[in-house]
C-alpha positions in Angstrom: 114.3 101.9 106.3 115.3 99.2 104.0 116.4 100.3 100.9 113.4 101.1 98.5 113.6 100.3 94.9 113.8 104.0 92.9 111.8 104.4 91.3 109.2 101.7 93.0 107.7 99.7 90.2 103.6 99.4 90.8 101.1 97.9 89.2 97.4 98.3 88.9 95.3 95.2 88.6 91.7 94.8 87.7 89.9 91.8 86.2 90.3 92.8 82.5 92.8 95.6 82.4 90.6 98.3 80.7 89.5 101.4 82.4 88.9 100.6 86.1 92.9 99.6 86.3 93.7 103.0 84.5 91.7 104.7 87.4 93.4 102.8 89.7 96.9 103.9 88.3 95.9 107.5 88.6 94.9 107.3 92.0 97.9 105.2 93.1 100.1 108.0 91.4 98.1 110.6 93.7 99.1 108.6 96.4 102.6 107.7 95.8 103.1 111.8 94.8 101.5 112.7 98.5 104.0 110.3 100.0 107.1 111.7 98.3 107.6 108.5 96.5 109.2 108.1 93.0 107.3 105.5 91.1 106.5 104.0 87.6 102.9 102.8 87.8 101.6 100.8 85.2 98.1 99.0 85.1 96.7 95.5 83.3 94.7 92.6 83.9 95.3 89.5 86.2 96.4 87.3 83.5 99.4 89.7 82.4 100.0 90.6 86.0 101.5 87.0 86.6 104.2 87.6 84.3 105.3 91.3 85.5 107.7 92.4 87.6 106.9 94.6 90.2 107.5 95.7 93.7 104.0 96.8 94.6 100.6 95.3 93.5 97.3 96.9 93.9 94.0 95.8 92.9 90.6 94.3 94.6 91.2 91.3 96.9 89.2 88.8 94.7 92.2 89.8 92.0 95.1 90.2 94.3 94.3 86.8 96.0 95.3 85.2 92.7 98.4 87.3 92.4 100.3 85.6 95.8 103.9 86.1 95.4 103.8 88.4 92.3 105.2 91.4 94.3 106.6 91.7 97.7 104.0 94.3 98.8 100.3 93.8 97.7 97.5 96.0 98.8 93.9 95.6 98.3 91.4 98.6 97.5 87.4 98.6 97.3 87.0 102.1 95.5 89.3 102.6 92.8 88.9 106.6 93.1 89.0 107.2 96.9 92.8 108.3 97.2 92.3 108.5 101.2 91.5 105.2 101.6 94.2 103.7 99.3 96.9 105.9 101.3 95.6 104.5 104.5 96.3 100.7 103.1 99.3 101.7 100.7 101.2 103.5 103.9 101.3 100.7 106.1 102.1 98.1 103.6 105.1 100.5 102.5 106.2 100.9 106.3 106.2 97.4 106.9 108.3 96.5 103.9 110.7 99.2 105.3 110.1 101.7 102.3 108.5 104.5 104.0 
């Protein structure tokens, strides 16, 4: 396993950075806790995400495609409250980065 940043800096992104990104943030925190990963999870809109340092970026595909290169790991989600679906996408992405 490659040395994982500790804590991992994770960014939840939505179009406006309001309620949906906060909901996604809570889902991300649930999944990372389940995976045993210590992380700082923040939420923001697409515009602010471009200037934010993060290890992992999570958001809808229509937004993450605009953020290529912002974070080494980028995960798209369809449902902001489905923690099982997020884990199914986040786990392999973290494994591929060597962080899990």
